[in-house]
N, C-alpha and C positions, 0 to 999 in steps of 0.2 A: 824710588821717588819718581813720580810721574814726569813725563817730558814737558818742556816748555818750548815755545817758538824760538826764544832766544838761544836756548841750548842747542836746538836743531840747526839754526843758522850758523852758530859758532863751531859746530862740529867739523873736525878736519879728518880727511881720509888717511888711512894708513897703508902699510904694505899689504895687509890682508883685510878682508871684509870685517867691519866693526858693527856690532849690534847695540843699539841704544833702546833699552826697554822702557815701555810706558806702563800700562796696566792691563790685566785680564788677557794676557797673551799677545797684546799688540806691541810691536817693536819696529824700529827704523833701522834698516841695514844700509851702511855706507860702503860703497864699492871703492876699491883703490883708485878708480878713475874719477871719483867725486859724485857718482850717482847716489841718490837717496831713495830707497824703496821701502814702502810700508808692507809689513808682513803680519800675518796672524798665525800664531802657533796654537794648535788645538788637538784634541784627541777624539777619534771616532772609532767605535768598535774596537777599542783597546789599542789603536794604532795612532802614533803621533804624525800629524800632517801639517802642511803649510798652505796658506792662502795669500796670494798677492792682492793688495788693496790699493795699488796705485803708486805714483811717483810724487815725491815732494819737490817743489812747492805747488805743483798742479793740484795735488790733493793735500789740503791743509791738515793740521793736527786735528781740528774739530771734525773735518770730513772723514778722516781715517778712523776716529773713534766712533762716528755714526755707522760707518761700514762694519766695524768690528761688532758693534751692538746688534746690527741686523744679522750678521753671520751667527752670532751666539744665540739669537732667537731661533734660527733654523736648527741649531744643535739641540736646543731645548725641546724642539718639536720632533726630534729624531731624524733630522735631515742633514746630510753631509753638505756643507757649503760648497765644497769643490765640485761635487757631482751636480749640485743644483746649478752652478754657473755653467757647467758644460751643457746641461740640458737647455738652459735659456739661450746659450749661443747657438745650439743646434736648431732651436725653434725659430730664432731670428733668421738664420740662414735659410731655413725651409720657407719662411714667409717671404723672404726676398726672392727666392727661386720661384715662388708661386704668386708673385705680384701680378696685378692685372695686366701690366705692360708685357711682362715676360710671357704670360699665357696667350695674350692677344697676338703677339708677334709669332709665337709658335703656331697658333691657329692659322694665321695668314700664310705662313711658310708651308703648312701641310696641305692647304686647299687651293692656293693661288694658281697652281698649274692647271686647274680645271676651269678657271675663270677666263672671261674674255680679256683681250689685250687691254692693259692699263687699268682694269677694274681693281686689281689688288693695290696698285699704286694710289688710287683715289681713296681706298679704304684706309690705308696706312696714313695718308696725308690727313684724313679726317680724324683719325686717332691722335696723331701727333699734334694737331692744331687745337683740337677741342676736348679731348678726353685724357690723354696721358698727363698733361700738366696738372690735372686736378686729382685723378685717382690712379694714375699709372703705377705709383709706388706702393699702393695699398695692397695688402694680402687679398686676393680675389675672394676668399671665403668670408672675409669680414665686411665686404661692401654691402650696404643696405639699400633698399628701394628709395628712401628719402634722399640718401647721399647721391644716388644715380640721377634722381629727378633734378636735384640742384644743378648737376653738370649739364644735363640736356636743356634745362630752362635757360641756362646762360647762353646757349646757342640760339634758342628761340628769341631771347630778349634783343638780339641784334637784328631781328627780322628774318632769320634764316630758318623758318619753320620746317620746310622740307628737309633741310640738312639735319635738324634736330631729330626728326623722325628716322632718317637714315642712320644717324649715329646711334640712336636707341636700339634700332634693329640689329646693327652690327655688334653692339655690346651684348645683346641677348644671345647672339650666336656664340660669342666668346664664353659667356657664362655657361651655356649648355655644353660647350666643349670641355670646360673645367669640371662640370658635373660628371661627364662621361669618363674623364681621365682621373677621377677621384680627388680633385683639388678643391671642390666646392660641393656643398650639399644641395643647393638649389639656385635657380635663376631669378634674381630679384626684379628683372625687367618685366616679368609677367604681371607683377603687382602694379605696373604703371600704365596698363591699358586704359585709355581714355584720359590719362593725365595731361596729355598735350592736345591742343585743338587739332582737328583734322586738317591735313595739308590739302590744299585745293590745287588741282592741276590747271594750268593756263591753257585755254583752247582758243585758237584763232581761226577766223574764217578767211575768205579770199584775201591774199596779201596785197592785191592792187587797190583795195579799198583803203583810203587814208586812215580811217579810224582803226582798222585792224593793223595797219602798219605802225600806228602810234603805240598800240599795245605791245607789239613785238619790240619796238625800240625801248620802251620802258622796262620790259623784261630783261633785255640785254644790258641795259644800264645798271640793273641790280645784280648782275652776275657776280658771284662770290668766289670765283676761282682765282687763278694766278693773274698778275697784272698783265703779263704778255698776252694771254688769251682774251682778257677783258678788253685790252686796247685793240686787238684784232677784231673783236666783235663790234666795237664802237666805230672803228674805221671803215669796215666793210661797206656799210650803207652810203658812206660819204664819197667813196671812190668808185664803187661798183665795177671793179675789175674782175677778171676771172679768178676763182678761188686759188688756183695754183700760183697765179701771179702775185696775189696778196701774201700768201704764206712764204713765198720765196723772195720777197722784197729785200733788197740790200741797201744798207745805209749809204754806200758809195753812189747810189743812183738818186738819192734824195737830197735836195737843196732846200733846207727849211727857210733860209733867208729869202730865197727867190720863190718859195712856196710852189715847188715843182718836183715831180717824180718822173724821171725819164728812164725808160727801160725798153727792152725788145719784146714784143708780143710773141708769146710762145707758139701760138697757133699759126700765125702767118709769117713769123720771123721778120717782122717789120718794126722800126723804131716808133715809140709812142710817148706822148707827154700827158701826164695827169696833173692839171692845175690843182693845187691843194687849197682848200678853203681855210679860213681862220680856225674853224673847229678841228679840221684834220691836222693842222700844224700843232695845235695845242695837245692833241692826243699823242702825236709823235714826240713832242718835247717832253711830255710826261714819261714816256717810255725810254727815251734816250739815255738817261743815267743808268738804267738797268742793262740795256743791250747794246748801247751805242758804240762800245769799244769792240764789238764783234762784227762779223760779216753780215749776219742776217738781222733784220728788224724784229722778226718773230722766230727766234731760234727754238729748237726742240728742247723739251724739258730735261732731256737726258744728255744732250751734247750741244754746245754752242756752235759746233762745226757743221751742224745740220739744221735745215729749216724745220719749222713746226710741222707735225704730221698732217696729212691731208684730212684726217678725221677729227682734229682738235676742235675746230669751230663747230662742225656738225654735232660732235658729241656734247659740246657745251650747250648748244641750242636744244638738243633732246633732253638734257638734264633739267632744263628750264621749262620743259613741257611743250616746246615748239615742235610739232610733229613734222615728219618729212614731207607730208602732203601740203604743209602750210608755208614752209620756207626751207630753201636749200642754199648752198653756197652761191649758185647761179641766180637764185631768186632775187637778190638785190638788184641785179642787172635788169630783170624784167620789171621790177617795181619802179626803178628810175626811168626806164624807157616809157612806161605807160603814164606815170604821173607827170613827168616833165612835159610830155606831149599834150595829154588830155586835161590836165589840171593847171599847169603853169604856162602852157602855151608856147613852149620853146620850139624853135624851128627843128624839124626832124633831122635835117642833115647835121646840125650841131650835135644832137644826141648821138647819131650814128658815128660821127667822128670820135666822140668821147668813149663810145663802146668799142672802139678800135675795129669797127666793121669796115668793109671795103666800100668806099663812097667815091663816085666818079663825077667829074664835072660834065657840062653839056657836050664836050668834045670827046668824052669817053676816057679822059685821063684821071688816074687816081690822085686824089688830093694828097699832099705831103703832110707830115706830122704836125707842122705848124699852122695848118689851115684853120682859119677862124679861131686862133688861140685866144685873142682878147675876148671874143664872144663866149668861148667855152669857159674861160676863167670866170667871167661874170655869171655864167650858168651854174658853175659848180658852187659858187658862193650863194647864189639864190637857192640852190637845192639844199645846201647845208642849213641855211637859215629856215627854210621851210620845214625840214625834218626837226629842227630844234623847237620850233613853235608847235609842231605836231606832237612831239614828245611831251611838251609842257601842258598839253591839253587844250590847245587852241581849237575852236570850233571849225570843222571842215564840212564841206558838202560832198556826200557820196558821189562817185562817178556816175552812177545810174541816174541821178537827179539833174545832171548837167545837160544843157541843150547841146 
């Protein structure tokens, strides 16, 4: 008599395994501990065999019968259900071992030793953020060009066209590596040539021209890297300190309520005060939840115990297309010095004080760090407001046209 759900639920285990038979070789085996296993008894090539079909109640009576019928269909086609299951399991394991993410990480590990410092880390970050969540688990041999295009267009849609091109190029390298190692037949990225709009490099002229400075500010505002580097980029033009002083800034030296940053100038070993504009304070408050519990305002990506590398800001500017002849870490100091003097008409000695240059009074004595502090505080806010308007597209008069 065929089994019923009621009979299965009421079945009690015994001292030895008990078999409750259904139909066409299907039966339920009750273990002495109370477990209920579906089994299929069948013959193949003259040998009696068993096939596990799951555990009750996870696999219901109806599901067990459906699995039995599927197995018997294989038998009718001359296929051993047990061997078929082993082959499918092996195929799944092979697909998992050859997923896009596995192959991509293998490719990075193989070639990263030849790359420039941090290049491999940027590629892995690009994969982890924009590629792996969507196709990382897919067998690399099964990924199609339309599927890959959907992934890179998702990057393009957030306005990161250059990143989309870089990601597509990296994917192509992984696919070609998979072809070379026998895990894919072809590189689908070649079918996507021309599918993305061309990326345009940003070129800037002389950085002391306000219009060109505005373009640089807008480019930095759109930086898509880490929050730490993005905040450092945005803060640099507002404080125009030396690059090493910015990257080594410590939270203990910054008083956001007083809007001041007090530290010792590395070049002259003298104390210095940087009045912080409203905009500078906002940037630091944005960053504080992320790095505020540590020592450094801009810690290294690898260790909070070290400051950001001296190449982090420069590398970010280069990735945005800002050439070394157009802007450097010291470049913001030159920009501030020129525009504050020639455009905003600020007294040169105020500017020199804020640049932490040696400035002496008429008697030859060096001014102390608090000299002209109220005026410098006003100057720093005026400078930040000017840059904000410049970035927003306010019309400016080129320096060469000023009398």
